[in-house]
Every structure is written in C-alpha cells, then in structure tokens.
C-alpha positions as a printed Julia matrix, in Angstrom:
516×3 Matrix{Float64}:
 -112.89  -23.07   13.28
 -115.99  -22.09   11.3
 -116.5   -18.7    10.45
 -120.15  -17.01   10.77
 -122.3   -16.66    7.52
 -121.97  -13.6     5.13
 -123.28  -10.64    6.5
 -123.65  -12.15   10.05
 -121.02  -10.62   12.93
 -118.07  -12.19   13.35
 -117.82  -13.66   17.29
 -116.35  -11.68   19.85
 -113.11  -12.8    21.13
 -111.85  -12.6    24.39
 -109.11  -10.41   23.83
 -111.81   -7.83   22.64
 -113.79   -8.62   25.76
 -111.18   -7.52   27.98
 -110.24   -4.37   26.37
 -113.8    -2.91   26.31
 -113.83   -2.36   29.52
 -116.94   -4.64   30.38
 -115.16   -6.15   33.29
 -114.14   -4.0    35.92
 -110.58   -4.6    37.62
 -110.09   -8.11   35.99
 -107.25  -10.13   36.69
 -106.61  -13.02   33.73
 -104.65  -16.28   34.87
 -103.91  -18.83   31.91
 -103.1   -17.84   28.65
 -103.24  -13.89   27.88
 -103.33  -14.17   24.29
 -107.48  -13.78   24.41
 -107.65  -15.45   21.18
 -110.77  -17.77   22.32
 -114.38  -16.97   20.63
 -116.83  -15.84   23.47
 -120.35  -17.05   21.99
 -122.23  -17.87   24.84
 -122.63  -16.94   28.52
 -123.38  -20.01   31.31
 -124.08  -19.02   35.0
 -123.12  -22.28   37.01
 -124.67  -22.77   40.54
 -124.32  -26.4    40.81
 -121.5   -28.53   39.48
 -123.71  -31.05   37.16
 -123.92  -28.25   35.02
 -120.33  -28.28   34.2
 -121.18  -31.46   32.09
 -123.72  -29.87   29.44
 -121.48  -26.6    28.63
 -120.69  -25.95   24.93
 -117.75  -24.91   23.47
 -116.67  -20.97   23.05
 -118.8   -20.19   26.38
 -117.92  -17.91   28.97
 -118.38  -20.21   32.44
 -119.68  -17.68   35.12
 -119.61  -19.45   38.64
 -121.97  -18.24   41.33
 -120.61  -17.98   45.03
 -122.23  -21.31   46.0
 -120.18  -22.88   42.89
 -116.91  -21.36   44.03
 -116.96  -22.14   47.2
 -114.04  -24.18   47.44
 -110.67  -24.87   45.87
 -111.74  -28.28   44.65
 -114.96  -26.88   42.87
 -112.82  -24.45   41.02
 -110.56  -26.8    39.84
 -113.33  -28.79   38.46
 -114.86  -26.17   36.77
 -111.43  -25.16   35.12
 -111.17  -28.83   34.11
 -114.58  -28.84   32.66
 -114.19  -25.84   30.96
 -111.1   -27.27   29.24
 -112.98  -30.82   28.06
 -115.84  -28.68   26.55
 -113.55  -26.26   24.74
 -115.07  -23.26   26.92
 -114.02  -19.83   26.35
 -113.21  -18.73   29.75
 -113.91  -19.74   33.61
 -115.18  -16.1    35.44
 -115.11  -15.85   39.4
 -115.92  -13.24   41.83
 -112.44  -11.83   43.09
 -114.47  -11.83   46.95
 -114.63  -15.6    46.47
 -110.8   -16.03   46.79
 -109.1   -18.5    44.74
 -106.01  -20.49   45.76
 -103.06  -20.6    43.91
 -103.39  -24.16   42.66
 -106.43  -23.19   40.61
 -104.32  -20.24   38.77
 -101.6   -22.98   38.43
 -104.04  -25.49   36.63
 -105.38  -22.76   34.65
 -101.78  -21.73   33.3
 -101.3   -25.36   32.83
 -104.68  -26.41   30.88
 -104.5   -23.51   28.95
 -107.81  -22.32   29.92
 -108.37  -18.61   30.85
 -109.61  -17.71   34.41
 -110.93  -14.07   35.31
 -111.18  -12.45   38.29
 -113.87  -10.0    38.39
 -114.48   -7.26   40.84
 -118.42   -7.14   42.16
 -120.77   -9.66   41.81
 -119.92  -12.48   39.04
 -123.7   -12.34   38.11
 -123.23   -8.65   37.13
 -120.26   -9.72   35.19
 -122.56  -12.57   33.34
 -125.08   -9.82   32.73
 -122.22   -7.41   31.14
 -120.53  -10.74   28.92
 -124.01  -11.33   28.0
 -124.21   -7.68   26.45
 -121.2    -7.55   24.5
 -121.84  -11.17   23.2
 -125.22   -9.88   21.81
 -123.91   -6.86   20.38
 -120.03   -7.47   19.47
 -119.9    -4.54   16.99
 -120.75   -2.26   19.94
 -117.99   -3.81   21.89
 -115.4    -3.05   18.86
 -116.8     0.66   18.89
 -115.99    0.62   22.08
 -112.4    -0.62   21.52
 -111.77    2.03   19.17
 -113.07    4.86   21.07
 -110.84    3.58   24.08
 -108.1     3.73   21.69
 -108.58    6.96   20.09
 -108.78    8.16   23.92
 -105.42    6.58   24.25
 -103.73    7.95   21.09
 -105.13   11.46   21.63
 -103.65   11.5    25.42
 -100.36   10.02   23.46
 -100.01   13.12   21.31
  -97.85   13.61   18.61
  -94.87   11.63   19.92
  -93.76    8.23   18.45
  -92.84    6.51   21.53
  -96.04    7.17   23.32
  -98.39    6.86   20.68
  -96.94    3.0    20.2
  -97.23    2.69   23.88
 -100.92    3.88   23.64
 -101.19    0.92   20.92
  -99.87   -1.79   23.16
 -101.97   -0.61   26.13
 -105.28   -1.1    24.13
 -104.29   -4.12   22.01
 -104.03   -7.28   23.86
 -101.54   -9.53   22.85
 -100.16   -7.56   19.74
  -96.87   -6.06   19.38
  -96.35   -2.83   17.48
  -93.56   -1.08   15.69
  -93.01    2.01   14.27
  -90.46    1.4    11.32
  -88.59    3.93    8.92
  -88.97    2.87    5.22
  -85.66    1.62    5.48
  -86.82   -1.14    8.03
  -84.91    0.45   10.83
  -86.98    0.15   14.11
  -87.75    4.04   15.57
  -90.34    2.9    18.3
  -91.83   -0.09   19.71
  -90.99   -3.78   19.68
  -89.07   -5.82   17.23
  -91.06   -8.62   17.71
  -93.54   -7.17   15.27
  -91.06   -7.49   12.24
  -90.69  -11.25   13.48
  -92.8   -13.77   11.81
  -92.89  -16.23   14.29
  -94.41  -13.96   17.19
  -98.03  -13.99   15.52
  -99.68  -15.39   12.79
 -101.58  -11.79   12.11
  -99.37   -8.98   10.66
 -100.97   -5.55    9.66
  -99.27   -2.73    8.04
  -99.84    0.79    7.7
  -98.17    3.29    5.87
  -97.41    6.76    7.56
  -97.43    9.61    5.21
  -94.72   12.59    5.63
  -96.53   16.22    5.64
  -95.35   16.48    1.64
  -97.3    13.3     0.88
  -94.63   11.1     0.76
  -93.91    7.79    2.6
  -92.46    8.49    6.05
  -92.78    5.41    8.1
  -94.86    2.35    8.5
  -96.53    1.13   11.63
  -96.37   -2.64   11.75
  -98.4    -4.72   14.12
  -98.12   -8.68   14.6
 -100.84  -10.59   17.02
 -101.35  -13.95   17.8
 -105.43  -13.75   17.24
 -106.6   -16.01   14.5
 -110.1   -14.58   15.21
 -112.14  -13.71   11.89
 -111.68   -9.9    11.56
 -109.3    -8.97   14.25
 -106.91   -7.94   11.34
 -109.71   -5.51   10.03
 -110.09   -3.87   14.06
 -106.4    -3.94   13.91
 -105.99   -1.73   10.72
 -108.52    0.27   12.2
 -106.76    1.1    15.34
 -103.54    1.71   13.51
 -105.1     4.03   11.48
 -106.12    6.43   14.05
 -102.5     6.91   14.42
 -101.43    8.26   11.17
 -102.64   12.16   11.83
 -100.68   12.06   15.19
  -97.61   10.57   13.67
  -97.55   12.82   10.75
  -98.39   15.88   12.66
  -95.11   14.85   14.82
  -92.74   14.54   11.55
  -94.13   17.87   10.69
  -93.26   19.49   13.8
  -90.21   17.8    13.87
  -88.91   19.0    10.59
  -90.12   22.45   11.13
  -88.29   22.72   14.55
  -85.21   21.46   12.18
  -85.75   23.87   10.12
  -86.03   26.6    12.42
  -82.87   25.15   14.29
  -80.45   25.32   10.98
  -81.91   28.71   10.33
  -80.98   29.94   13.34
  -77.28   27.74   13.18
  -76.85   28.62    9.48
  -77.2    32.39   10.54
  -75.18   32.22   13.87
  -72.1    30.5    11.92
  -72.4    33.24    9.17
  -72.36   35.89   11.63
  -69.33   34.71   13.55
  -67.57   33.84   10.65
  -67.98   37.34    9.47
  -67.01   38.78   12.54
  -63.84   36.46   12.91
  -62.8    37.08    9.38
  -62.86   40.95   10.13
  -61.02   40.45   12.98
  -58.29   38.31   11.41
  -57.95   41.03    8.79
  -57.25   43.65   11.29
  -54.83   41.48   13.36
  -56.9    42.92   16.48
  -59.06   41.08   19.1
  -62.62   42.09   18.4
  -63.89   43.36   21.62
  -67.37   44.34   20.72
  -70.83   43.37   22.75
  -71.69   41.69   19.61
  -69.15   39.44   19.67
  -69.44   38.8    23.35
  -73.19   37.66   22.56
  -71.94   35.5    19.32
  -69.39   33.75   21.48
  -71.95   33.21   24.23
  -74.66   31.72   21.74
  -72.14   29.25   20.16
  -71.31   27.76   23.63
  -75.19   27.67   24.42
  -75.2    25.36   21.13
  -72.48   23.29   22.41
  -70.06   24.77   19.38
  -66.12   24.12   20.34
  -64.72   27.67   20.86
  -61.21   27.05   21.67
  -58.7    26.28   19.02
  -56.97   24.98   17.13
  -59.71   23.61   15.15
  -60.03   21.06   12.37
  -63.32   21.4     9.87
  -65.37   18.86    7.92
  -67.42   19.47    4.89
  -70.17   16.82    3.8
  -72.15   17.03    0.63
  -74.95   14.85   -0.34
  -75.13   13.6    -3.52
  -78.84   12.24   -3.54
  -79.88   14.21   -6.11
  -83.65   12.11   -5.98
  -83.99   13.65   -2.25
  -85.74   17.01   -1.08
  -82.76   19.11    0.48
  -84.82   18.77    4.26
  -84.83   15.12    4.15
  -81.34   15.16    3.15
  -80.18   17.15    6.08
  -82.43   15.21    8.34
  -80.8    12.04    7.59
  -77.26   13.73    7.77
  -77.64   15.38   11.01
  -78.85   12.04   12.54
  -76.03   10.09   11.31
  -73.77   12.54   12.3
  -75.36   12.97   15.93
  -74.97    8.8    15.93
  -71.47    8.58   14.13
  -70.15   12.0    13.43
  -65.96   12.27   14.32
  -67.26   15.41   16.54
  -68.76   19.1    16.71
  -71.93   20.45   15.52
  -73.19   19.79   11.83
  -74.24   23.39   10.63
  -75.66   23.99    6.97
  -73.45   26.26    5.27
  -72.37   27.33    2.08
  -74.72   24.78    0.15
  -73.29   21.97    2.48
  -72.71   20.75    5.79
  -69.78   21.72    8.08
  -68.47   20.68   11.31
  -65.46   21.79   12.97
  -64.04   20.34   16.6
  -60.96   21.1    18.88
  -57.76   19.25   18.07
  -54.5    18.78   20.21
  -51.11   19.89   18.9
  -50.1    15.81   17.94
  -48.34   16.18   14.4
  -50.29   16.29   11.35
  -54.08   16.3    12.63
  -55.39   16.38    8.97
  -54.74   13.05    8.53
  -56.12   11.39   11.39
  -59.43   13.54   10.87
  -59.4    12.47    7.43
  -59.18    8.62    8.25
  -61.87    9.03   10.7
  -64.41   10.83    8.15
  -63.99    8.37    5.51
  -64.56    5.21    8.22
  -67.76    6.74    9.22
  -68.74    7.96    5.33
  -68.61    4.1     4.8
  -70.89    3.04    7.41
  -74.4     1.58    7.17
  -75.82    4.5     9.23
  -75.59    7.11    6.6
  -78.7     6.16    4.54
  -77.99    8.18    1.42
  -74.4     8.52   -0.27
  -72.34   11.62    0.37
  -68.8    12.83    0.4
  -66.56   14.83    2.56
  -63.7    17.08    3.08
  -61.33   18.1     5.45
  -59.46   21.42    6.17
  -57.0    22.94    8.98
  -56.0    23.15   11.57
  -56.4    26.72   12.17
  -55.98   28.69   14.91
  -58.99   29.85   16.33
  -62.58   31.2    15.94
  -61.28   34.3    13.69
  -60.01   31.72   10.84
  -62.77   29.44   10.93
  -64.1    31.29    7.68
  -61.16   30.3     5.81
  -61.04   26.97    6.68
  -64.77   26.44    5.85
  -64.02   28.03    2.44
  -61.15   25.57    1.66
  -63.53   22.44    2.89
  -66.3    23.74    1.02
  -64.24   24.13   -2.07
  -62.64   20.26   -1.37
  -66.0    18.57   -0.95
  -67.58   19.81   -4.13
  -64.71   18.02   -6.13
  -65.04   14.76   -3.97
  -66.53   11.62   -5.24
  -69.46   10.16   -3.34
  -68.06    7.92   -0.43
  -64.39    9.72   -0.79
  -62.87   12.52    1.56
  -60.55   15.05   -0.14
  -57.95   17.07    2.17
  -58.22   20.65    0.99
  -54.73   21.0     1.09
  -53.8    18.29   -1.0
  -56.15   18.5    -4.19
  -54.61   17.22   -7.18
  -55.41   16.93  -10.9
  -58.48   14.11  -10.33
  -60.34   16.66   -7.76
  -60.15   19.7   -10.0
  -60.98   18.04  -12.97
  -64.48   16.61  -11.32
  -65.48   20.35  -10.99
  -64.69   21.27  -14.35
  -66.9    20.49  -17.57
  -65.33   17.13  -19.01
  -66.94   17.74  -22.41
  -64.81   21.59  -22.6
  -61.9    19.79  -21.8
  -61.8    16.53  -23.7
  -60.61   18.1   -26.98
  -57.96   20.54  -25.78
  -56.69   17.34  -23.83
  -56.47   15.14  -27.22
  -54.74   17.82  -29.14
  -52.0    18.26  -26.44
  -51.37   14.95  -25.93
  -52.16   14.09  -29.92
  -48.52   12.98  -30.67
  -48.19   10.84  -27.96
  -51.32    9.29  -28.4
  -50.92    8.22  -32.12
  -47.45    6.63  -30.78
  -49.35    4.88  -27.46
  -50.41    1.59  -28.97
  -51.17    0.16  -25.64
  -51.92    3.27  -23.44
  -48.42    2.79  -21.25
  -46.95    5.82  -22.14
  -49.98    7.84  -21.13
  -50.14    5.99  -17.58
  -46.37    6.32  -17.51
  -46.62   10.44  -17.84
  -49.57   10.47  -15.71
  -47.85    8.46  -12.73
  -44.73   10.23  -12.97
  -46.79   13.72  -12.84
  -48.61   11.85   -9.69
  -45.86   11.21   -7.75
  -42.61   13.17   -9.01
  -39.66   11.01   -9.51
  -39.08    7.58  -12.03
  -38.31    5.42   -9.09
  -41.71    6.46   -7.53
  -43.22    5.88  -10.96
  -41.63    2.58  -11.53
  -43.0     1.58   -7.82
  -46.61    2.75   -8.66
  -46.62    1.14  -12.1
  -44.79   -2.3   -10.56
  -42.08   -1.83  -13.63
  -38.5    -1.6   -13.67
  -37.03    1.76  -13.57
  -35.06    0.92  -16.7
  -38.49    0.35  -18.48
  -39.94    3.95  -17.07
  -36.46    5.73  -18.08
  -37.12    4.62  -21.54
  -40.75    5.24  -21.78
  -39.77    8.84  -20.94
  -37.29    9.44  -23.36
  -40.09    8.31  -26.2
  -42.41   10.58  -24.48
  -40.15   13.8   -24.5
  -39.03   12.78  -28.05
  -42.81   13.48  -29.24
  -42.82   16.6   -27.23
  -44.42   16.05  -23.97
  -41.85   16.55  -21.75
  -42.75   16.66  -18.14
  -40.27   18.98  -16.75
  -41.04   21.78  -18.74
  -42.46   24.09  -16.08
  -45.17   25.65  -18.88
  -46.28   22.48  -20.11
  -46.47   20.41  -16.6
  -49.66   21.41  -15.23
  -51.08   21.08  -18.62
  -49.98   17.71  -19.04
  -50.97   16.85  -16.0
  -55.02   17.52  -16.3
  -55.1    16.43  -19.93
  -53.48   12.59  -18.72
  -56.03   12.62  -15.98
  -58.82   13.87  -18.1
  -58.12   10.97  -20.37
  -57.29    8.01  -18.06
  -60.4     8.72  -16.31
  -62.0     7.62  -19.36
  -62.09    4.16  -21.29
  -59.9     4.16  -24.16
  -61.21    1.01  -26.2
  -58.85    1.13  -29.48
  -55.67   -0.15  -27.37
  -55.93   -3.17  -25.34
  -51.92   -3.96  -24.96
  -49.92   -3.75  -21.78
  -46.47   -2.88  -23.16
  -45.03   -0.38  -25.56
  -41.33   -1.65  -24.88
C-alpha cells in the first residue's frame, strides 16, 4: 500500500466511513474490519462499467444495476477482481442470501444503505474529498458517547467499542490486570495496530493504561485511536478520584463506628453489666447495616502493609480489594494504624490454629499486590471483648514479618525482638553471653541453648537439631559451666532474648558444625 505524499491528507478507510455516520442505517456483509481505503466513488448503472473499476473505489449500484441477484453477484465479483473498496446497494432493492454469501467468501464488503443509492454515493464522495472532516466527526461522535458514559470504566470502554470499528479495548492496572474491556486487546495475534495511553491518578501518578488493538493497517489510524483514547483520560481520572473519596469516607465512617463500638464494649466489659442505652442500640444497628458480625464468639484478624513506598490510601485500596476477593471473612476496617477484621466462629477446639492457617494462605496469594504481615487473636465471647482482641492482634501484627502470621497468644522472643531496636540490644546480648561466645568455636553451643529455650526439653532440642540426645546433654553441661544456666529463672528470659538477637545476625568468625 502506498502512503500519500507528505502533507497530503491520508485516505479515508471504510471503517472511518462507517463510523462517521455518513451512511444511515447501513448493514455490512463480508469483512467487518473496515481496513480498506476508499479513494474514489463509482456509480454503476450499466454492467459494462464494472470492467473499468479502479482499486480502492466504492462501487455504488443504481436500482437498474441491482435489479437481479446475478447482477449484484457480478458486481461483487468484479469488485474483488479490481480490488475495489466495497459495493453499495440500496436496501429497498433487496438482496438474495447468495449475494451476502459471495461477499463473505470473496472478502468484499457489501453495504446495504437506507434510502437512495445515489444519495449514498454523494455522501461517500463528500467524505472521500474531505477525510479529515470525517475524522473530526468521528472524534465528535466518540466524545458524545464517552460523555454519556460518565466516570465509569466499564461504560467508558463500552463507549469506545461502540465507536471504534474492529478494535478491542482494555483498561488495565499498572500490573497488567484487566480492569474493564476485552483481554484480546493484550493479545498481539488479535491485531496489528496497538495504542497505549496512560491514565494518571488524581495525584499525578500512574493509575491505569488504556490499550486499544485494531486490525486496521490504514495509515494514520493509530493516531486516530490515540486521539479517541485521550478523550477517556479525564473521566477515568475523575472516576478514580470519586472512588478514592468514597472509600476514604467509608473508611472514616467505619473507623469511627468501630472505635465507638469498642469503647462502649470496653466500658460494658469492665462494668460486667449489659449496656441498655439507645446509643449502644444505634451502634449495634449500624454495625448490622454494614454487614459486620455481631454474634460471638469472634476471631480477630489484623493486617499491616509493609509497602513503605506506597501512599496510605493506595495501600488501603489494595488491601481492601484483596480482602474482598480472598479474605477469610468479616469486614476489613482501618484501626490503630493497621487493618482489622473479625468473624463469628463455632465452638470447635482451637479455632485460632484454623484461622491462622487461612490467613497465612491468603497472604501468599498473588492477588495481594503488596507485601503485608498478619496476626490473629481470640477467640472472644462477644462485642464487649472485641477491643481487647483488637489490642492483642494489632500488637502482634506490628512484630510480624512480611508474609508471616503471628498468633497473639504465642508471641515469642523472635517476635518481641522484631519490635525492639536491634542496635541497642546487641551490646548487652554479647556481654551476657561473652563466656559462651568465647568458647563456642562453631556456634553449636549458642544454637543448642537457643533451641532448648524455644522447645523446653533436651529430647525436643535433640530432635529439632537432628543430633543425639547425649550430644545435647554434653553441650548443656558445658553451657552451664560457662555461667549460662537455662534453668535459672532470673536468667532464662534474658538468655532467650540474647540468643535470638545473635542468631538472627550472621556470625562470620565460626564456620564449624560441631563443638564436641
């Protein structure tokens, strides 16, 4: 295909002609991608005229030339032989199914138009003579559809599909996930022209990407696509701002209600009497309206984002979307610097282990697009005790590592150390264990002491370290001789914290595996 000379208007495509509204009530048979260029119009009233067709010509059949099925079939065949752009026939002339089948088989667009074929010829000629005016009309049509769609991503993409022929459009997140539209827009096999337009968020960052993929190879069609997609940027940014504002309002309302409910419940718990006030009844009713569990016993979840490079509202949006898709249950509400949820549980033994496993599973899912840590607490009997469970869960989640879940009732030295300044603890830990460290050439004594303090007995220590019990007994004798007695109640906690402090850091001076 030859490109027009520099400075000349590029030729009109059939797709643009169809979308500009020049042909009222048109029905198309044959190829629907509309990639053919339309450079001229030829009115055919005699069949011998078909032998003199030029490529890229719109062939318009008068009533006489379209009087019989065989004459229309001949026109379609001649159009195919001469690489014409399309064949245009008035709808009132009628058309046998055989003509449509032939157009499909030969790949020649057959256009049935309302009204006179001669009127259609005049409109096509006008569009061919002024293709840029037609493109302006396409942009105006697109603007009207997009404005009617409003700030709603699904409707905006549907509007694009309505005005862009043979084009797949998708709105994707920056991660590549399709938010609205057709996934085929991302498939390189579904079209040769691909246009991407970034949609900024209300703060100027990257919100999403509009991707359009078309089969048309017409010169300049990518520029037209880019202009049309650009019309969608403002309503999509407005949609993001609206959703963000609504989410922030909802979060504030939920946080305020939860804080008030917890305060009332705490007062009731401490007084050991029910709260009969109208205020509590209102809070209870609002909780029910929000879909919150109100009948205990409850298990509590706490989730904390560790993506420090993301703004807080973006972290909240990602967490709530993930929880809505994959969360174990209950609402997810901002609370005391993190997010909490709770759900009603039955009276089965040890529900904490079950909910811990569920939270650990969902934290590992790819649907969670940011690193996060979790914690669980409970069970508690009812709403009056939720505040205490929230306190336990939020304390536990602050010491949890990314991707891990901490049970509030089983926080150990490793979790406590995570919440303390390590630089301040290293010196005291090394001083307390100095005699052991001086004698511990390979680190086995330190590991044995730490493991014993973790699991409690020499036999469990041997199993954990995969050594014989007599080996553990011999090491413990040496450890006690060095002044680090794990049975001394005054030393036990300090020894445990010191061991964990040092084991969490690399020790390069000793590389052996046995001290015996």
